[in-house]
N, C-alpha and C positions, 0 to 999 in steps of 0.2 A: 434867758436864764431858767425860766420855769421848766422848759423842756429838759434841760440838763438835770435839774433837781428831780424831776419826775423819773428820769432814767435811773438816777442813783437810788431813789426810794423804791422803785420797782426791783432793782437788783437786791437791795436790802431785804425786801419782803420775800423775794424768791429764794435767796440763800438762807436767810435766818429761819424762815417759817416753812420752807420746802413747798412753796406755792408755784404752780406753773406760771411763768411770766405771761403767757397768752391770756391768762385770766385777770391780769392787773391792768386797769385803765384808770384815767383820772376820775371817772365817775363811779368806780367800783366801790360799793358799800362794804366797809371793813367787817362789820358784824354780820350782816345778812348774807353777803356773797362770799366772804373769805372765812366765815364761821369763827370769828375771833370772840373769845370771852373776855372778861375783865382782866384776867391774868395775862392773856396774849396782848391786850391793849397796853398794859403797863410795860411788858417786855418790849413792845414796839417803841414806846415812848423812850425807854432807856436806850434802845439801840439808835434811835434818831439823835438823841442828845449826844451820844458817843460819836456817831458817824459824822455829824455836822458841827461838833464842838459848840453846841448851843445848849440852853436849858429851857426846854418847854415844860412848864409846871404840870403836875398831875391834874390840876383843875381844868386844864385845857382839853383834857380828854372828853369832857362834857360837850364840847363843840366840834369834836373831830369825828366825823361819820364816814367820810369818803377819803380816798387816796388824795384827791385834790385838796382837801382840808389839811392833810399832812404837809403837802407841798407848800400851801399858803402859809402855814405856821413856820415852816423852815425859812421861806423867803422873807417873811416879816422879820424874823430874828436875825438872819444873816445880813439883810439889807441895812438894818440899823447898826449892825456891828456890836450889838450888846446882847447880854443874856437877858431873858425875860421870864 
């Protein structure tokens, strides 16, 4: 399931932020490698919430550094079937 989530996150990043998909890997650091600032991170959070029908709170951004962290947050929320 994580592979499917990663592909969806990768597609979201590529389409919404015009990032070359070849640059997006699980260990890609969002701020350092993709040059996201705080507004980009918030936009990403909103896009994830919308795309996956979950609610990742803004406070979670403190613990999200890599693409893998995003996938883990989504998997955690969707596996429980609840908003968090």
